[in-house]
C-alpha positions as CSV (number, residue, x, y, z in Angstrom):
1,M,-6.0,-20.9,39.3
2,R,-2.3,-20.7,40.2
3,L,-1.0,-17.4,39.6
4,T,2.7,-17.0,39.0
5,L,4.3,-13.4,39.3
6,L,5.9,-13.0,36.2
7,K,3.7,-15.4,34.1
8,S,2.0,-14.3,31.1
9,N,-1.8,-13.4,31.8
10,K,-2.7,-13.1,28.1
11,S,-5.2,-15.9,28.2
12,I,-7.0,-14.5,31.0
13,V,-6.9,-10.9,30.4
14,G,-6.2,-10.9,26.4
15,F,-3.0,-9.5,26.6
16,D,0.4,-10.0,27.5
17,D,1.8,-7.1,30.0
18,R,5.4,-8.0,30.7
19,P,6.9,-6.0,27.9
20,F,4.8,-2.9,29.4
21,L,6.4,-3.7,33.2
22,L,10.0,-2.9,31.6
23,I,8.7,0.6,31.0
24,G,6.1,1.2,33.3
25,I,8.0,0.3,36.5
26,P,10.7,2.5,36.1
27,V,8.5,5.6,34.9
28,I,5.9,5.1,37.6
29,A,8.9,4.7,40.1
30,L,10.4,8.2,39.0
31,M,6.7,9.9,39.3
32,V,6.5,8.4,43.0
33,E,10.0,9.8,44.0
34,I,9.2,13.1,42.7
35,I,5.8,13.0,44.7
36,L,7.5,11.5,47.9
37,F,10.8,13.3,48.2
38,G,10.1,16.3,45.9
39,A,13.0,18.8,45.9
40,D,15.0,16.9,48.3
41,I,16.3,14.6,45.3
42,F,18.1,17.5,44.2
43,S,20.1,18.6,47.2
44,D,23.9,18.4,47.5
45,D,24.0,14.8,49.0
46,K,24.8,13.2,45.7
47,A,23.8,10.0,46.9
48,S,20.2,11.1,47.7
49,P,18.7,11.1,44.3
50,L,20.0,7.4,43.4
51,V,18.7,6.3,46.7
52,C,15.6,8.1,46.7
53,Y,15.0,6.5,43.4
54,G,16.1,3.1,44.3
55,V,13.6,3.3,47.3
56,S,10.9,4.1,44.7
57,L,11.6,1.6,42.4
58,Y,11.7,-0.9,45.4
59,Y,8.1,0.0,46.5
60,T,6.8,0.7,42.7
61,F,7.9,-2.9,41.7
62,F,6.5,-4.9,44.5
63,F,3.3,-2.8,44.1
64,W,3.0,-3.0,40.6
65,I,3.1,-6.9,40.7
66,A,0.8,-6.9,43.8
67,F,-1.7,-5.0,41.5
68,R,-1.1,-6.9,38.6
69,Q,-2.1,-10.2,40.5
70,A,-5.1,-8.5,42.0
71,F,-6.5,-7.3,38.9
72,V,-6.1,-10.9,37.5
73,Y,-8.3,-12.1,40.2
74,L,-10.9,-9.6,39.7
75,I,-11.1,-10.3,36.2
76,C,-11.7,-13.9,37.0
77,K,-14.3,-12.9,39.5
78,M,-15.8,-9.9,37.5
79,P,-15.2,-10.4,33.8
80,G,-18.2,-8.5,32.6
81,D,-18.8,-5.1,31.2
82,H,-21.2,-4.1,33.5
83,E,-18.7,-5.0,36.6
84,V,-15.9,-2.2,35.7
85,K,-17.0,0.1,38.2
86,K,-17.4,-2.6,40.8
87,R,-14.0,-3.7,39.8
88,Q,-12.6,-0.3,39.9
89,I,-14.0,0.4,43.4
90,F,-12.1,-3.1,44.7
91,T,-9.1,-2.2,42.9
92,S,-8.9,1.4,44.3
93,L,-9.5,-0.1,47.6
94,L,-7.2,-2.9,47.2
95,G,-4.4,-0.4,45.9
96,I,-4.5,1.9,49.0
97,L,-4.8,-0.9,51.6
98,G,-1.9,-2.8,49.7
99,F,0.3,0.3,49.3
100,F,0.2,0.7,53.0
101,V,0.7,-3.1,53.7
102,L,3.7,-3.0,51.5
103,D,5.0,0.1,53.3
104,L,4.9,-1.6,56.8
105,V,6.5,-5.0,55.3
106,L,9.2,-3.4,53.2
107,S,10.0,-0.3,55.4
108,G,11.8,-2.2,57.9
109,F,14.3,-3.8,55.2
110,L,14.6,-0.4,53.4
111,M,15.5,1.1,56.8
112,L,18.8,-1.1,56.7
113,I,19.7,0.2,53.4
114,A,18.4,3.3,52.5
115,D,18.0,5.2,56.1
116,P,21.7,6.2,56.4
117,L,21.6,7.6,53.2
118,T,18.6,9.6,53.6
119,A,18.5,10.1,57.4
120,D,18.2,14.0,56.7
121,K,15.4,13.4,54.5
122,E,12.1,14.2,56.0
123,S,9.7,11.3,55.8
124,P,6.6,11.5,54.0
125,N,3.4,12.1,56.0
126,F,0.3,9.8,55.8
127,V,-1.6,12.1,53.7
128,V,1.5,12.2,50.9
129,K,1.6,8.5,50.9
130,S,-2.2,8.4,50.5
131,I,-2.2,10.2,47.7
132,T,0.4,8.7,46.5
133,S,-1.0,5.2,46.6
134,L,-4.3,6.6,45.4
135,V,-2.6,8.4,41.9
136,F,-0.5,5.2,41.1
137,T,-3.7,3.0,41.5
138,L,-5.5,4.9,39.4
139,L,-2.4,5.2,36.6
140,I,-2.2,1.6,36.6
141,M,-5.6,0.6,36.8
142,S,-6.5,2.9,34.2
143,F,-3.6,1.3,31.9
144,Y,-5.1,-2.3,32.8
145,E,-8.7,-1.3,32.2
146,S,-8.0,0.4,28.8
147,L,-6.0,-2.3,27.4
148,Y,-8.4,-5.1,28.8
149,L,-11.5,-3.2,27.6
150,A,-9.7,-2.3,24.0
151,V,-8.9,-6.3,23.5
152,K,-12.5,-7.1,24.2
153,I,-13.6,-4.5,22.1
154,G,-11.3,-5.7,19.0
155,K,-12.5,-9.4,19.7
156,H,-16.2,-8.4,19.5
157,A,-15.2,-6.5,16.4
158,L,-13.8,-9.4,14.8
159,E,-16.5,-11.7,16.1
160,K,-19.1,-9.3,14.1
161,E,-17.1,-9.2,10.9
162,K,-16.8,-13.0,10.9
163,L,-20.9,-13.1,11.7
164,L,-21.2,-10.4,8.5
165,R,-18.7,-12.5,6.3
166,D,-20.5,-15.6,7.3
167,N,-23.7,-13.9,6.6
168,T,-22.5,-12.5,3.3
169,L,-21.5,-15.8,2.2
170,S,-24.6,-17.6,2.9
171,Q,-26.3,-14.7,0.9
172,L,-23.9,-15.1,-1.9
173,A,-24.5,-19.0,-2.0
174,G,-28.3,-18.3,-2.1
175,L,-27.8,-16.1,-5.2
176,R,-25.6,-18.8,-6.6
177,A,-28.4,-21.3,-6.4
178,Q,-30.9,-19.3,-8.4
179,I,-28.6,-19.8,-11.1
180,N,-28.1,-23.6,-11.2
181,P,-31.7,-24.5,-11.9
182,H,-32.2,-21.8,-14.4
183,F,-29.2,-23.1,-16.5
184,L,-30.2,-27.0,-16.0
185,F,-33.9,-26.0,-17.2
186,N,-32.6,-24.3,-20.6
187,S,-30.2,-27.2,-21.0
188,L,-32.5,-29.7,-21.0
189,N,-34.7,-28.2,-23.0
190,T,-32.0,-27.7,-25.7
191,L,-31.1,-31.6,-25.2
192,S,-34.7,-32.6,-25.8
193,Q,-34.9,-31.0,-29.1
194,L,-31.5,-32.4,-30.2
195,I,-32.4,-36.1,-29.1
196,Y,-34.8,-36.3,-31.8
197,E,-32.8,-34.2,-34.7
198,D,-29.2,-36.0,-34.1
199,A,-28.4,-38.5,-31.3
200,Q,-24.7,-38.3,-32.0
201,K,-24.9,-34.3,-31.5
202,A,-27.0,-35.2,-28.2
203,E,-24.4,-37.3,-26.9
204,Q,-22.1,-34.8,-27.3
205,Y,-24.1,-32.2,-25.9
206,V,-24.7,-34.3,-22.6
207,L,-20.6,-34.4,-22.2
208,K,-20.3,-30.6,-22.7
209,M,-23.3,-29.9,-20.4
210,A,-21.9,-32.5,-17.8
211,M,-18.5,-30.2,-18.1
212,V,-20.2,-26.9,-17.5
213,Y,-22.4,-28.2,-14.8
214,R,-19.4,-29.7,-13.1
215,H,-17.4,-26.3,-13.3
216,M,-20.8,-24.7,-11.6
217,L,-20.7,-27.3,-8.8
218,D,-17.1,-26.8,-8.4
219,E,-17.5,-22.9,-7.9
220,S,-20.2,-23.3,-5.4
221,G,-17.8,-22.8,-2.5
222,E,-15.8,-19.9,-4.4
223,T,-16.6,-16.5,-3.7
224,L,-14.5,-15.0,-6.6
225,T,-12.8,-16.8,-9.6
226,L,-10.0,-15.9,-11.8
227,L,-11.0,-14.5,-15.3
228,S,-8.8,-17.2,-16.8
229,Q,-10.7,-20.0,-15.2
230,E,-14.0,-18.2,-16.0
231,L,-13.3,-18.0,-19.6
232,K,-12.6,-21.7,-19.9
233,Y,-16.2,-22.4,-18.4
234,I,-17.5,-19.9,-20.9
235,G,-15.8,-21.6,-23.8
236,A,-17.6,-24.9,-22.9
237,Y,-21.0,-22.8,-22.6
238,Q,-20.4,-21.0,-25.9
239,F,-20.2,-24.6,-27.3
240,L,-23.6,-25.6,-25.8
241,L,-25.4,-22.4,-27.8
242,K,-23.4,-23.1,-31.0
243,E,-25.0,-26.3,-30.9
244,R,-28.2,-25.1,-30.2
245,F,-28.2,-21.9,-32.3
246,G,-25.7,-22.7,-35.0
247,E,-24.6,-19.6,-37.3
248,A,-27.1,-17.8,-35.6
249,I,-24.8,-16.8,-32.9
250,Q,-21.2,-15.6,-33.3
251,F,-18.8,-14.8,-30.4
252,V,-15.9,-12.5,-30.4
253,E,-13.2,-12.6,-27.7
254,E,-10.8,-9.6,-27.2
255,I,-9.0,-10.4,-23.8
256,P,-5.5,-9.2,-23.2
257,Q,-2.9,-11.8,-21.3
258,E,-2.6,-9.2,-18.1
259,A,-6.4,-9.3,-17.6
260,L,-6.8,-13.2,-17.0
261,T,-5.3,-12.6,-13.6
262,R,-8.0,-10.4,-12.5
263,Y,-11.0,-11.9,-10.6
264,V,-14.9,-12.0,-11.4
265,V,-17.9,-13.2,-9.7
266,P,-18.4,-17.0,-10.8
267,L,-21.2,-17.4,-13.4
268,G,-21.7,-13.8,-13.5
269,L,-20.5,-13.8,-17.2
270,Q,-22.6,-16.7,-18.2
271,I,-25.7,-14.9,-17.0
272,V,-24.9,-11.9,-19.1
273,I,-24.5,-14.0,-22.2
274,E,-27.3,-15.7,-21.4
275,N,-29.5,-12.6,-21.4
276,C,-28.3,-11.6,-24.8
277,V,-29.5,-15.0,-26.3
278,K,-32.8,-14.8,-24.3
279,H,-33.7,-11.0,-25.3
280,N,-32.7,-11.2,-29.5
281,A,-34.1,-12.7,-32.0
282,A,-30.6,-14.4,-33.5
283,T,-31.2,-15.9,-37.2
284,A,-28.5,-17.3,-39.6
285,D,-29.1,-14.3,-41.8
286,Q,-29.0,-11.8,-38.9
287,P,-26.6,-13.5,-36.3
288,L,-26.7,-12.4,-32.8
289,T,-22.8,-11.1,-32.3
290,I,-21.6,-11.3,-29.0
291,H,-18.2,-9.2,-28.1
292,M,-16.4,-9.7,-25.1
293,Y,-13.6,-7.3,-24.3
294,I,-11.5,-5.2,-21.8
295,S,-12.2,-1.6,-21.1
296,N,-9.7,1.1,-22.0
297,Q,-9.0,1.6,-18.1
298,G,-8.7,-2.0,-17.8
299,D,-11.1,-2.3,-14.7
300,Y,-14.2,-3.8,-16.4
301,L,-15.2,-6.9,-18.7
302,C,-17.5,-5.6,-21.2
303,V,-19.8,-7.6,-23.2
304,D,-21.7,-6.0,-26.0
305,N,-24.2,-7.2,-28.6
306,N,-26.3,-5.7,-31.3
307,I,-30.0,-5.4,-30.8
308,L,-32.1,-7.8,-32.3
309,T,-35.6,-7.2,-31.1
310,K,-37.6,-10.1,-30.2
311,P,-41.3,-10.2,-31.2
312,G,-43.6,-10.4,-28.3
313,I,-40.9,-9.7,-25.6
314,I,-42.2,-7.6,-22.7
315,D,-39.7,-5.6,-21.0
316,S,-38.0,-7.6,-18.6
317,P,-37.6,-6.8,-15.0
318,G,-33.8,-7.3,-15.2
319,L,-33.6,-10.0,-12.6
320,G,-30.4,-11.3,-14.1
321,L,-28.4,-8.1,-13.9
322,K,-30.0,-7.4,-10.5
323,N,-28.7,-10.7,-9.2
324,I,-25.2,-9.9,-10.7
325,Q,-25.3,-6.6,-9.1
326,R,-26.1,-7.6,-5.6
327,R,-23.3,-10.3,-5.9
328,Y,-20.9,-7.7,-7.0
329,A,-21.9,-5.5,-4.1
330,F,-20.2,-7.9,-1.7
331,F,-16.9,-7.5,-2.8
332,T,-16.8,-3.8,-4.5
333,T,-18.0,-0.6,-4.7
334,Q,-17.6,-0.6,-8.1
335,P,-21.1,-0.7,-10.2
336,V,-22.3,-3.2,-12.5
337,T,-22.8,-0.9,-15.6
338,T,-25.3,-1.1,-18.2
339,H,-25.4,1.2,-21.7
340,Q,-27.5,1.3,-24.9
341,E,-26.1,3.3,-27.9
342,G,-26.1,2.8,-31.5
343,G,-27.9,-0.6,-31.6
344,K,-26.0,-2.2,-29.1
345,F,-26.5,-3.1,-25.6
346,K,-23.5,-3.3,-23.6
347,V,-22.8,-4.7,-20.1
348,C,-19.3,-4.3,-18.0
349,L,-18.4,-6.2,-14.9
350,P,-15.8,-5.1,-12.5
351,L,-12.5,-6.9,-12.7
352,L,-11.4,-7.0,-9.2
353,V,-7.5,-7.3,-7.9
354,S,-8.5,-9.1,-4.6
355,K,-11.2,-11.6,-3.1
356,E,-11.5,-9.4,-0.3
357,I,-15.5,-8.8,0.7
358,V,-16.2,-5.0,1.2
359,K,-17.8,-4.1,4.9
C-alpha cells in the first residue's frame, strides 16, 4: 500500500487527521521546547526562544509525520479491537526509537543553523530525551487511538441502528400483511351477496374494491402516510361499507385543513372503522354513527361511535387495536388510547409530525 506523507488516510483509519496537524504540531512543539530547554528559553538572549522553538518545531514535524505513517501501517497490519495493546506496544517502541533516529539524522543539519545561536545552552541529556520521546509518543498515540476507536464505535452504532431499522420495518411489514387478507375476506363476502342482489352495484363495488386494494398495495412500502392520503383511501372504503349497510351506517368527518399534513400509520384508521362495524348491531332504525375528528390539542385523530351492542358477541381480545398499538410503537411514544363513556366508544390515534422511527 503506497503511503504519501500528507495524503488523507481517511479510507484506512476512518478520519482525516490533516486539520489536526496544523494545530497539533505547533502545540506539541511548544511543549517539547519547554521540556528540552526549560528556563533557558526565557534567557536574555532574544533569539534563543525563537531558535529553540524552531528546533522543537523541526523535530515535531518530522516525528509526527513518521509516527503518522507508522500508525497507518500498524492499523493495516493489526486492525482488530483485540490488537489495541499490541499496537500500543509497537507504537511506543517505534516512537522512542524513531525519536533517536530522527535526532541522529537531523542533528547534523540543525547544528549548522541553530548551534551558533544556542551554543550557550546546555544540550538535553539522554534521560531527558527519552522522557520527551515517550511523552510525545503517548500523546500522539492517545490522539490517534482515541479517534480511531471513536470512529469505529460510531460505525458500529450506525450499523446497529440500520439493523434495528431493518428489523423494525420487517416487523411492520409482517403486521401490515395481517390486514390485507382480513380486508379481502370481508370484501369478497360482501361482493358475493351483491352479485345475487344487484349485478350493476356488484360491478361498481368491484371497481371501488380494486381502488381500495390498490391503495393498500401502494402503501405496502410506506411506514407512515399523510393524513390527507389516508382520508382519500378511507373515502373509498366508506363507499364499500355504505354499499353493504346502506342507511344503517353514517359517517361524520370533521378534520381541519392544518391536520392534513400530519402523519398516521397506513391502514390504521381502516382497522378502527372495521372494528366499529364488527362490534355493533347497525340497522336503518338505529344507525351506527362513526365520527372522525381531531382532538382539542391537535395531536390525535379520534374516532368514536355510538355503542349498539350486537347480540351473541363475546368480549373481543382486541387484536385489531393491539396491532395498531404495536405499529405506532415503532414511530412514537404517544399511546393509542381508548375510552368508553356515555354510550360511546372512542379510539384516538397519534398524529405524527415526522416519519422518524423511535429507538
